[in-house]
MARLUM-202893 format. One line per 3 residues: number of its first residue (from 1); for each residue x, y, z of C-alpha. Coordinates in pm, 1 decimal. Each point is the difference from the previous one (the first is absolute). Layout:
NUM> X/Y/Z | ...
//
This chain:
1> -643.3/758.3/449.6 | -226.3/12.6/306.0 | -364.0/74.2/58.9
4> -75.2/289.9/231.7 | -338.1/-0.4/168.2 | -178.3/281.4/176.6
7> -341.8/55.3/155.2 | -275.1/178.5/-193.5 | -317.4/175.3/106.5
10> -320.1/-196.1/-46.6 | -363.0/107.5/-15.4 | -292.3/-239.2/-29.7
13> -377.4/28.5/-20.0 | -58.9/-375.0/-37.6 | -90.3/-194.4/316.4
16> 127.2/-327.6/-151.2 | 334.5/166.8/-69.7 | 0.2/135.5/353.7
19> -54.1/-350.0/139.9 | 280.6/-135.9/-217.3 | 234.3/271.9/121.5
22> -91.0/-66.6/361.9 | 63.3/-369.9/-50.6 | 334.5/73.0/-167.9
25> 105.7/241.4/273.8 | -117.9/-239.7/269.5 | 313.7/-203.3/-64.8
28> 296.5/85.7/224.1 | 259.9/-62.3/-271.8 | -187.1/217.0/-248.4
31> -6.1/284.3/252.2 | 374.3/-37.8/61.9 | 74.3/10.9/-372.5
34> -226.9/299.6/-59.9 | 156.3/183.4/294.2 | 349.0/-64.3/-136.9
37> -78.8/155.5/-339.7 | -200.9/281.8/158.4 | 310.6/108.1/192.6
40> 205.7/14.9/-320.4 | 11.9/-163.3/-343.0 | 184.5/-333.0/24.9
43> 108.9/-285.6/-218.1 | -147.4/-343.8/64.9 | 316.5/-93.8/188.3
46> -26.8/324.0/196.1 | -351.4/-98.0/104.5 | 127.7/-339.7/116.2
49> 276.1/167.3/201.9 | -235.0/260.8/151.3 | -277.5/-241.3/96.5
52> 168.7/-327.9/83.5 | -248.3/-195.9/-213.9 | 116.2/-263.5/-246.0
55> 77.5/101.2/-358.2 | -297.9/-198.7/-132.2 | -235.0/162.4/252.2
58> 128.2/349.4/-77.8 | -46.9/-40.0/-374.7 | -341.5/-164.5/39.9
61> -120.3/283.6/222.8 | 148.8/262.2/-233.0 | -185.8/-159.2/-292.6
64> -323.5/7.6/201.3 | 52.4/363.5/101.3 | 81.8/100.8/-356.5
67> -311.5/-180.1/-131.0 | -206.3/190.0/259.3 | 149.2/329.2/-119.1
70> 174.9/70.7/329.2 | 356.9/-10.8/-130.6 | 169.2/90.0/-326.4
73> 309.9/-162.1/-140.7 | 262.3/126.3/-239.6 | 317.3/-145.7/-144.6
76> 319.5/165.7/117.4 | 345.2/-83.5/-131.6 | 256.9/-76.3/268.0
79> 281.5/256.9/-27.9 | 252.8/-271.4/92.7 | -111.0/-208.2/-297.5
82> -107.8/-298.2/209.9 | -332.5/-146.0/-105.9
//
């Protein structure tokens, strides 16, 4: 089982939320991770491979992006049966 992540559309009318998003997106690694899942849905490992960031950094940034409503995640079963 893997988690696939993809970018979502976001609208905000709250200036505090806007500042938080700008701060989040001000980070180079966060931008790399968001770009990787904007191109196509990827597993966490796929994000690591596409961005060159460490596994811990990729998952931390994905958690932050998901909390901000910028990415969605879903569980996908691996057709090869490897989990």
